[in-house]
One Martini backbone bead per residue (centre of mass of N, CA, C, O) as a GRO file, in nm:
protein
  229
    1MET     BB    1   5.078   4.034  -3.172
    2SER     BB    2   4.805   3.888  -3.234
    3ASP     BB    3   4.521   3.762  -3.107
    4LEU     BB    4   4.529   3.494  -3.259
    5GLU     BB    5   4.811   3.409  -3.173
    6LYS     BB    6   4.765   3.413  -2.873
    7SER     BB    7   4.537   3.200  -2.868
    8PHE     BB    8   4.708   2.972  -2.993
    9ARG     BB    9   4.929   2.963  -2.773
   10GLU     BB   10   4.738   2.888  -2.546
   11LEU     BB   11   4.618   2.628  -2.673
   12SER     BB   12   4.912   2.490  -2.696
   13LYS     BB   13   4.929   2.490  -2.355
   14THR     BB   14   4.704   2.328  -2.278
   15GLU     BB   15   4.553   2.064  -2.049
   16ASN     BB   16   4.283   2.064  -2.212
   17VAL     BB   17   4.184   1.827  -2.411
   18PHE     BB   18   3.926   1.964  -2.544
   19LEU     BB   19   4.143   2.216  -2.641
   20PHE     BB   20   4.293   2.090  -2.838
   21VAL     BB   21   4.367   2.159  -3.154
   22PRO     BB   22   4.294   1.881  -3.285
   23ASN     BB   23   4.007   1.882  -3.157
   24LEU     BB   24   3.901   2.138  -3.285
   25ILE     BB   25   3.923   2.021  -3.566
   26GLY     BB   26   3.730   1.792  -3.514
   27TYR     BB   27   3.476   1.966  -3.462
   28ALA     BB   28   3.481   2.085  -3.752
   29ARG     BB   29   3.435   1.815  -3.891
   30ILE     BB   30   3.157   1.754  -3.768
   31PHE     BB   31   3.011   2.001  -3.885
   32LEU     BB   32   3.069   1.943  -4.180
   33ALA     BB   33   2.935   1.664  -4.187
   34LEU     BB   34   2.655   1.755  -4.113
   35LEU     BB   35   2.612   1.936  -4.344
   36SER     BB   36   2.642   1.721  -4.560
   37PHE     BB   37   2.401   1.539  -4.469
   38TRP     BB   38   2.179   1.756  -4.516
   39PHE     BB   39   2.257   1.797  -4.839
   40MET     BB   40   2.272   1.521  -4.993
   41PRO     BB   41   1.965   1.500  -5.118
   42THR     BB   42   1.985   1.819  -5.267
   43ASN     BB   43   2.314   1.929  -5.247
   44TYR     BB   44   2.597   1.817  -5.390
   45SER     BB   45   2.797   2.057  -5.366
   46VAL     BB   46   2.789   2.115  -5.068
   47ALA     BB   47   2.826   1.830  -4.962
   48ALA     BB   48   3.102   1.769  -5.099
   49TRP     BB   49   3.268   2.000  -4.977
   50CYS     BB   50   3.226   1.934  -4.685
   51TYR     BB   51   3.337   1.638  -4.701
   52ILE     BB   52   3.619   1.704  -4.809
   53ILE     BB   53   3.714   1.902  -4.582
   54SER     BB   54   3.675   1.705  -4.357
   55GLY     BB   55   3.888   1.504  -4.471
   56LEU     BB   56   4.135   1.691  -4.487
   57LEU     BB   57   4.138   1.754  -4.170
   58ASP     BB   58   4.250   1.472  -4.092
   59ALA     BB   59   4.552   1.552  -4.157
   60VAL     BB   60   4.577   1.812  -3.984
   61ASP     BB   61   4.529   1.696  -3.690
   62GLY     BB   62   4.777   1.514  -3.691
   63HIS     BB   63   4.997   1.729  -3.730
   64ALA     BB   64   4.918   1.901  -3.482
   65ALA     BB   65   4.970   1.677  -3.268
   66ARG     BB   66   5.276   1.642  -3.338
   67LEU     BB   67   5.370   1.943  -3.324
   68LEU     BB   68   5.228   2.004  -3.018
   69GLY     BB   69   5.193   1.755  -2.831
   70GLN     BB   70   4.849   1.659  -2.869
   71SER     BB   71   4.814   1.373  -2.809
   72SER     BB   72   4.513   1.153  -2.776
   73LYS     BB   73   4.269   0.939  -2.703
   74PHE     BB   74   4.035   1.115  -2.765
   75GLY     BB   75   4.130   1.209  -3.048
   76ALA     BB   76   4.139   0.930  -3.171
   77MET     BB   77   3.839   0.859  -3.127
   78LEU     BB   78   3.724   1.103  -3.275
   79ASP     BB   79   3.851   1.045  -3.547
   80MET     BB   80   3.740   0.759  -3.596
   81LEU     BB   81   3.432   0.824  -3.562
   82THR     BB   82   3.420   1.036  -3.790
   83ASP     BB   83   3.493   0.848  -4.015
   84ARG     BB   84   3.280   0.625  -3.981
   85CYS     BB   85   3.022   0.812  -3.986
   86ALA     BB   86   3.065   0.941  -4.260
   87THR     BB   87   3.065   0.683  -4.429
   88MET     BB   88   2.793   0.573  -4.330
   89CYS     BB   89   2.615   0.811  -4.432
   90LEU     BB   90   2.695   0.792  -4.731
   91LEU     BB   91   2.590   0.496  -4.758
   92THR     BB   92   2.299   0.548  -4.695
   93THR     BB   93   2.250   0.728  -4.938
   94LEU     BB   94   2.332   0.522  -5.153
   95SER     BB   95   2.105   0.321  -5.085
   96THR     BB   96   1.880   0.516  -5.200
   97PHE     BB   97   2.009   0.547  -5.492
   98TYR     BB   98   2.112   0.218  -5.483
   99PRO     BB   99   1.911  -0.037  -5.399
  100SER     BB  100   2.047  -0.293  -5.545
  101PHE     BB  101   2.327  -0.225  -5.344
  102MET     BB  102   2.255  -0.230  -5.034
  103PHE     BB  103   2.407  -0.486  -4.931
  104LEU     BB  104   2.696  -0.379  -4.992
  105PHE     BB  105   2.674  -0.129  -4.814
  106GLN     BB  106   2.613  -0.286  -4.550
  107LEU     BB  107   2.873  -0.454  -4.550
  108SER     BB  108   3.073  -0.224  -4.543
  109MET     BB  109   2.978  -0.102  -4.274
  110THR     BB  110   3.022  -0.350  -4.097
  111ILE     BB  111   3.316  -0.388  -4.140
  112ASP     BB  112   3.427  -0.111  -4.069
  113ILE     BB  113   3.309  -0.079  -3.778
  114SER     BB  114   3.380  -0.352  -3.637
  115CYS     BB  115   3.684  -0.370  -3.694
  116HIS     BB  116   3.776  -0.097  -3.581
  117TRP     BB  117   3.662  -0.133  -3.298
  118LEU     BB  118   3.816  -0.392  -3.227
  119HIS     BB  119   4.094  -0.268  -3.260
  120LEU     BB  120   4.074  -0.032  -3.063
  121HIS     BB  121   3.992  -0.190  -2.807
  122THR     BB  122   4.232  -0.376  -2.802
  123SER     BB  123   4.458  -0.163  -2.789
  124LEU     BB  124   4.363  -0.051  -2.505
  125LEU     BB  125   4.389  -0.332  -2.353
  126GLN     BB  126   4.710  -0.340  -2.427
  127GLY     BB  127   4.829  -0.033  -2.395
  128SER     BB  128   4.822   0.137  -2.636
  129THR     BB  129   4.879   0.464  -2.755
  130SER     BB  130   4.783   0.348  -3.046
  131HIS     BB  131   4.594   0.212  -3.310
  132LYS     BB  132   4.858   0.251  -3.508
  133PHE     BB  133   5.009   0.050  -3.359
  134VAL     BB  134   5.268  -0.182  -3.467
  135ASP     BB  135   5.406  -0.480  -3.472
  136PRO     BB  136   5.709  -0.537  -3.625
  137THR     BB  137   5.646  -0.865  -3.607
  138GLY     BB  138   5.398  -0.866  -3.762
  139ASN     BB  139   5.189  -0.811  -3.998
  140TYR     BB  140   5.278  -0.692  -4.302
  141TRP     BB  141   5.018  -0.540  -4.399
  142MET     BB  142   4.975  -0.370  -4.142
  143ARG     BB  143   5.244  -0.243  -4.133
  144LEU     BB  144   5.231  -0.098  -4.400
  145TYR     BB  145   4.956   0.061  -4.350
  146TYR     BB  146   5.074   0.217  -4.072
  147THR     BB  147   5.382   0.311  -4.166
  148ASP     BB  148   5.285   0.403  -4.453
  149ARG     BB  149   5.158   0.704  -4.544
  150LYS     BB  150   5.100   0.653  -4.839
  151VAL     BB  151   4.925   0.404  -4.808
  152LEU     BB  152   4.716   0.514  -4.606
  153PHE     BB  153   4.625   0.754  -4.788
  154GLY     BB  154   4.548   0.596  -5.043
  155MET     BB  155   4.333   0.414  -4.924
  156CYS     BB  156   4.149   0.625  -4.793
  157ALA     BB  157   4.111   0.814  -5.040
  158GLY     BB  158   4.014   0.592  -5.242
  159ASN     BB  159   3.761   0.505  -5.082
  160GLU     BB  160   3.623   0.791  -5.062
  161LEU     BB  161   3.625   0.845  -5.370
  162PHE     BB  162   3.440   0.628  -5.460
  163TYR     BB  163   3.182   0.713  -5.296
  164ALA     BB  164   3.175   1.003  -5.403
  165MET     BB  165   3.137   0.933  -5.705
  166LEU     BB  166   2.873   0.787  -5.673
  167TYR     BB  167   2.726   1.032  -5.568
  168LEU     BB  168   2.780   1.229  -5.810
  169SER     BB  169   2.668   1.035  -6.035
  170TYR     BB  170   2.367   1.070  -5.961
  171PHE     BB  171   2.372   1.382  -6.087
  172THR     BB  172   2.661   1.356  -6.241
  173THR     BB  173   2.933   1.293  -6.467
  174GLY     BB  174   3.090   1.508  -6.547
  175PRO     BB  175   3.367   1.581  -6.704
  176LEU     BB  176   3.412   1.343  -6.918
  177TYR     BB  177   3.322   1.124  -6.713
  178LEU     BB  178   3.489   1.146  -6.445
  179PHE     BB  179   3.322   1.007  -6.216
  180TYR     BB  180   3.315   0.730  -6.346
  181ILE     BB  181   3.619   0.684  -6.384
  182LEU     BB  182   3.695   0.707  -6.080
  183ALA     BB  183   3.516   0.486  -5.979
  184VAL     BB  184   3.667   0.256  -6.137
  185ILE     BB  185   3.954   0.306  -6.029
  186THR     BB  186   3.872   0.295  -5.702
  187PHE     BB  187   3.736   0.019  -5.651
  188PRO     BB  188   3.980  -0.158  -5.567
  189VAL     BB  189   4.047   0.005  -5.310
  190ALA     BB  190   3.783  -0.050  -5.160
  191VAL     BB  191   3.822  -0.354  -5.148
  192ALA     BB  192   4.098  -0.357  -5.010
  193LYS     BB  193   3.998  -0.197  -4.755
  194SER     BB  194   3.813  -0.423  -4.660
  195GLY     BB  195   4.030  -0.637  -4.637
  196ILE     BB  196   4.196  -0.488  -4.423
  197ALA     BB  197   3.963  -0.482  -4.212
  198LEU     BB  198   3.936  -0.790  -4.181
  199LEU     BB  199   4.229  -0.839  -4.086
  200GLN     BB  200   4.210  -0.650  -3.844
  201GLY     BB  201   3.980  -0.810  -3.705
  202TYR     BB  202   4.124  -1.085  -3.680
  203LEU     BB  203   4.371  -0.987  -3.519
  204ALA     BB  204   4.208  -0.862  -3.284
  205ALA     BB  205   4.074  -1.116  -3.190
  206ASN     BB  206   4.329  -1.268  -3.116
  207ASN     BB  207   4.429  -1.058  -2.909
  208LEU     BB  208   4.171  -1.077  -2.728
  209VAL     BB  209   4.214  -1.370  -2.653
  210GLY     BB  210   4.487  -1.325  -2.526
  211VAL     BB  211   4.381  -1.155  -2.295
  212ASP     BB  212   4.191  -1.368  -2.178
  213THR     BB  213   4.407  -1.586  -2.126
  214LYS     BB  214   4.579  -1.420  -1.925
  215GLU     BB  215   4.362  -1.362  -1.715
  216ARG     BB  216   4.289  -1.662  -1.655
  217MET     BB  217   4.569  -1.750  -1.563
  218ALA     BB  218   4.600  -1.546  -1.337
  219ALA     BB  219   4.355  -1.640  -1.177
  220MET     BB  220   4.446  -1.936  -1.140
  221GLU     BB  221   4.715  -1.869  -0.987
  222LYS     BB  222   4.575  -1.722  -0.756
  223GLU     BB  223   4.396  -1.957  -0.665
  224HIS     BB  224   4.632  -2.152  -0.602
  225GLY     BB  225   4.778  -1.971  -0.397
  226GLU     BB  226   4.547  -1.962  -0.188
  227LYS     BB  227   4.534  -2.272  -0.136
  228ASP     BB  228   4.831  -2.309  -0.035
  229GLU     BB  229   4.779  -2.121   0.215
   0.00000   0.00000   0.00000
């Protein structure tokens, strides 16, 4: 057995959440994303490859977590924040490249970050083990989005591909105008992804109000019980 295999086996047995294999992959994603941000204004080739690899590793860390039994709330938070920040930084770059569309990019960032954060925070308050857990009796579209891996991957990949093609199109059209064509094809996916995020935020807001209502009712019952005594 090689030293690398021994090290991997040790890491897969550790109870230190910071050293879980999927979280180590997450740190690599962050490093690649930072490299991508640095090169975005000047070297589209390096920036694009770093961004793409970081995005692909998003699927790898999820498989590693399930395979090794190393799913964690920290890992889920790290994964979500890396995704949101990566998209946000790409959109800020696009805002400088296409200033006439700055408001739309700002709107996309606002919807993406606020709705995902509200959903994640509400999930934790409700005691869910994962922000991807969906009530089987709940909203059909959210259930489809989170339970069908093909739909989830297609929506996320299509959304990222749309913005990536806008980025690359600023520098080059690609072979046979490929970057332009892909941008047009994936545009509806990006719009649908924002729609899903809005629905996600709306449902999370309702659930959060439900948590508030339960807590207030519990406090009132406790207060009445103390008065009766």
